[in-house]
N, C-alpha and C positions, 0 to 999 in steps of 0.2 A: 504494500500500500504506500502510495506517495504521501509525504507529509503535507498538510495543508498550510498555505501561506498565511501568516498573521498580518494584522493591520500594519505593524511596524515594518515588517519585511516588504509589504506592498509599497509603503512610503519610500523606503530606500530604493526599491526597484524603479519606481516611477521617477523619483528625483534624479537618480543617476542617469536614467535613460534620457530625460528631457534636457538636463544641463550638459550640453556638448561643448566641444572646443570652439564651435561657431560663435558663441557669445564673446570669446576672446578676440575673434577675428573681425566680426561685423560691427562692433561698437565704433570703430574708427570710421567706417563708411557712414554710419548713422550720424556721427559728428559732422561730416561734410554736409549732411542734409539739413540739420537743425541746430547745430552748434551745441552750446552748453545745456540746452534743454533736453538732451538725449535721455537723461535719467527719467524725465517726465514722460517721454515717448515710450520708454520701457514700461512705466506704470500703466499707461493707457493700453499698450500692446498686451500686457498680462491680463488686464481686466476684460478686454475684448475676447481674448483667447479662452478665458474662463466661461464667458457667456456662450461661446461657440460649443463648449463641451457639455453644457447643461442638459441637452437632450439625452446624452449618454449617461449622465449622472442619474437622471430620472428613470431611464430604462433599467439600468443595473440595480437600482434600489427596489425594483419591482419583480424583475425576471432574471433567472439564471440561465443564460444562453451560451452555448459553446461558440467560440471563435470571434468574440467581440462584434465588429460591425457585420460580419457574416451572419451571426445569429439575429442581430437587430433587423437587417435588411430582409432576410428570408422570412423572418417571423412577422414583419410589419408591412412588407410590400408584396413580395411574391417568392415562392420557392424557385421559380424559373430564373430569378436573379442570381441564384446560388452559383451557377456555372461562371457567370461573368465576374462575380465577386471573388470566387476561388482563383480563377486564372489571373485576374488583375492583381490580387494579393501576392500571388507567386511571382509575377513580374516585378513587384515592388521589392523582391529580395535583392534586386540590383542596388537598392539604396544602402545596403550594408557596405558596399564598396567605398562610399564617401568617407566613412569614418576611418577605414583602413588606409585610404589615400592620404587623409589628413594626418594620420599618425606617422606615415612615412615622412611627411614634411617636417614634423616636429623632431623626429629622430635624426633627420639630416642636419637640423640646426643644433640639436642638443648633443649629438654624438657624431660629429662630421667625419671622423676617421673610421667609421664602421661601414659595413655594407648595409645601408639603410633599407633596401628592398628585402633582403633576406631576413633581417631582424624584424621588420614589420610583419612579414608573412609568418614568422615564428610566433610572434605575439598573437596574431589572429588565430593561428592554429591552436595555441594554448587555450584560448577562450572557447573555441569550438569543442575541443576535447573536454574542457571542464563542464560544458553544458551536456555532454554525454552522461554525466552523473546526475542529471535531472534538474528540475526547476529549483529544488532545495539548494543544490550546490551553487547555482547561479545567484540565488538570493543571499547566500552567505558571502559571496564575493562582493555583491552590491552593499551588503551591510557593513563590510570592512572598508571598502573604497569610497563610498559616497560621503560618509562623515568627514573623511580626510580632504576630499574635494571641497566640501562646504567650508571647512576650517581655512583652507588655503585661500579661497576667494574672499572670505570674510576678513581675514587678517590683512590681506593686500588692500582691500577696500578701506578698512579702518586706518591703515597707515596713510593712505592717500587723503582721507578725510581730515586727519590731523595736520596735513601739510597743504591744505587748500589755498590756492592763490587768491589774493584780494579781488573782490568784485565778482567772484564766480557765480554767486546766486543773485546777482543784480538783474532782475527781469527787464529792466529798461536798457540793458547793455546791448551793443551791436552784435555781440557774440551769442546772444540768446535768441532763439527762433530766427536763425540767420537767413532762411529762405521762406519765411512766413508760414502761413497755415499749410500751404502745399508741401513744403519741405518737411514740416513736422509730421504730417500724416503719411508721407512717403517713408519716413523713418519708422513710424508705427508699423506699417505693413512689413518693412524689412525685418524689424525686431520680432514681429509676431511669429516668424519661422523658428525663433529660438524657444518658443513656448509649445510647439507641436509635440505630440507624443503622450500627453497626459491621458487622453481618452483611450490610449492603447492598453491601459490597465484593465479595461473591460475584457481583454483577451484572457485574463486569469480568473474569470468568474467561476469556472469549474475547478480551479486549483486553490481557491482561497477558503479560509474559515469563514463561515457565516457571510457569504459573498454579498447578500443584499444590504448588509450594513458596512462591511469592510471595504468593498470596492468603491462605492461612492464617497465614503469618508476619506479613503486614501487619495482620491482625485482632488477633493477639496484641500486636503493637507498639502499635497504636492503643489497645487496652485498657489497656496499661501507662501510656502517655502521659496519657490522659484520667483515669485513676485518680489519678496524681500531681497533675495540675492541679486536679482537682475537690477533692481533700483540702486542697490549699493554699488554694483559693478558699473552701471551707467553713470553714477555720480563720479566714481573714481577715474573713469577713462579720460575725463578732461579736467579733473580738479587740480592737477599739479603743474602741468606744462602748458605753454601757450597753445591756442587752437591750431596755429600754423604747423606745430610739430606733431600733433596727435590726430588731426583730421586725416582720414584714410589709412591710418596706421593701426597696428594691433596693440593690445594692452601691454605687450612685451616692451614697447618703447618706454612707457611710463614705469613699468616694473624695473627695467634696467637702470633707469635714472634714480628711482627712489629707494631701491633695495640694495643691500650689500651683495657682493658676488655669491656668497653662500646662500642667502635668503632668496636671491633671484633664481638660482638653480633649483632650490626647493619649491619655489612658486611654480616654475615651469613644469616640474615633475608632478607635483600634487595638484596643480591647477589644470592647465590645458591637457596634459597627457592623461591624467586621471579622468578628466571629463570625457575624453575619447574612449578610454577602456571601459568605463561604466556604460557608455552608450553602446559600444560594441557588444559587451557581455549581455546586457538586457535585450539588445536588439535581435539576438539569435532566436530565443523563444517567442519574442514579439512578432517576428516574421513568420515563424513556423505555425503557431497556434491557429490563426485565422484560416490558413490553407488546410491544415489538418482537419478542421471542422468540416470543410467541403469534401475532403478525401473520404472521410468516414461515411459521408452520405452519398458517395458514388460519383462525384464530379471528376475525379482523377483516379488513376490506378491505385488500388488498395495497398500495394507494397510500400507506397510513400509514407503510410501511417504506421509502419512497423516500429515497435518500441522495444527497448532493452529492459533489463530488470529494474532499472532506475526510473522507468517511465519516460525516458528521452526518445524522441523521434529521430533515431540515428540516421536513417536514409535522408530525411529532410535536412538535418544538420550538415551532412556531408555535401549535399547540393549547395546549401547556403555558403559553406566554406569556399567551394570552388567559385561561385558567383561573386562572393566578396573579394576573393583574391585576384580575379581576372583584371580589374582596372589597374591594380598595382603592377601586375606582371606585364600588362600591355601598355602601360603609361597613358591611361585615359585621364581626362580632366574631370573635376567634380561637376562642372556645369554640364558636361556631356551625360553624366549619370542622372543628374537631377531632373532633366527635361524628358527622360524616356517615357515616364508614365504619368505625365502631368494631366492629360485629358482623362485618363482612366481614374485618376484621383479626383478630378473635378466631378466626374459622373458619380463616383462613390459618395462624394459630399452631397450631391443633389439627392441621391437615393436615401441618404441618411436623413435629410430634411423631410422627405416624403414619409419615411419611417416614423419620424417624431410626430408628424401630424396624425398618422393613423394609430399610433401607439395607445393613446388613452381610450380608444374605442375597441381595439382588438384585445387589449389586456386591461379592461376596465376594472375588474375585480382586484387584480394584483396591484394596479396603480392606486386604488383607493386604500389599500393596506400599507402603502409605502410611507416611510418616515418623511418623505419629501413631497407628499401629495399636495397638489394645488387645485383649486376649482378651475373648471375648464376655461373661463375667460382669462384668468391670470396665466394659466399654462400656455394658451394660444398666443397671448401677448408676448411672452418670453420667446416662443418659437418664431414669431414674426421677426423679433429683433435679431435672433440667431440667424434667420434666413437672410436678412439684409447684410449682416456682417459677413456671413459665409459666402454669399454671392459676390460681394465686393472683393474678397480675398481671391476667389476663384477667377474672376474676370482679370484681376491684376496679374495673377500667376500666368494665365493663358496668354496675356498680352506680351509677355516676355519671351515666348517661344519664337524661334527662328522658323522660316518657311520649311526647311528640311525636317525640323523637329515636329512641326505640325503634321506633315505628311506621315512621318513615322508613327506618331500618336494615333492618327486616324486609322492606319493599317492595323495597329495593335488593338484598337477599339473594335474594329470590324472582326478581327480574328477571335477576340474574346466573346463577342456577341454571337457569331456564327457557331463557335464551339459550344457555348451554352445551349443554343437552340437545338443543335444536332444531338448532343448527349441527352438532353431532356426527352428526346423522342425515341432514342434507341436503348436507353438504359433506365432501369427503375431506380429513381433517386428517392 
């Protein structure tokens, strides 16, 4: 029997998964968009991201469904969507390669005299092997690594706060809201990507103790923790040095200036590198579980859901390892990976919105028994706000695709749709 995940384990899993090294990298870009108000942009991004996941919070507080969004969409929209969701979730395994690529970049800077590619693949292999010992082993790694990550980011931020340059919080300054409202909200959209992943805790519904209570509570807790950390990091990124030196740069510029060589190296190791390894570690089951829900119901060959004695889906983990390693082996860029499934993710977001509209009618009894129950007018008002925010983010993301990526995304969408239609007709799902 697999050990069920506790609330605290779920919080460490979610926090480590959400806080990736991207927060260290993109804050400088946000500074170019909105100047010293970037910490406020982080706060708005976190609030909007929390509103976006409320439908998942409501659903998981009422229903225990396998596979996160797979269970929500197939339960609230149509079982026929299962094939599309399963295949698109499997294509999203390519996203694992972004963390592996980013780790290679940090290893190259941190240990320039080593074979960065080989060492990166060795680290990636270690976490895939660790996940073969089950979700419990993954959660133990998160429970050890995530607190160290939070300590590193907190200490760095506090050091910067105690060395804040004069006039940093002057809202009338020319360095605050440097590009007006447009630049501020552009920064909000950019920073919102750092908040993605909280809703993926729904994937652990069948793995958690008392999931109707622990899963939504963990989502709320992770949202609070990441909001506090991101506001602190957002404040720190421009607090010490002039905007001309930090805009477009990573946090390492400030860290190298404000910290001694010893503490700078400790920050890089326990900050950006630990942010990556916690994202990599939790990302393996996060990728596997939604797909396995579809495999169990017949959308893909059953051998993919084979488990070892620790409950780990070893075939799926082996495939995830290969897919995650390929970008590093073949020298892809992060942008090439990020755009591959953009349209499929947009469609999944729309299906999730449709699911959230149908949910209180399909699962009315379960919803009324939820700790988060709301009367229908209040619920639908929240869903409307979620829809506006979600559609804005989706449109913004799709607008960034190049013509070649648009064509690739359309082809992948057609393949997933045709595959789901054919399998639903020839197989008993």
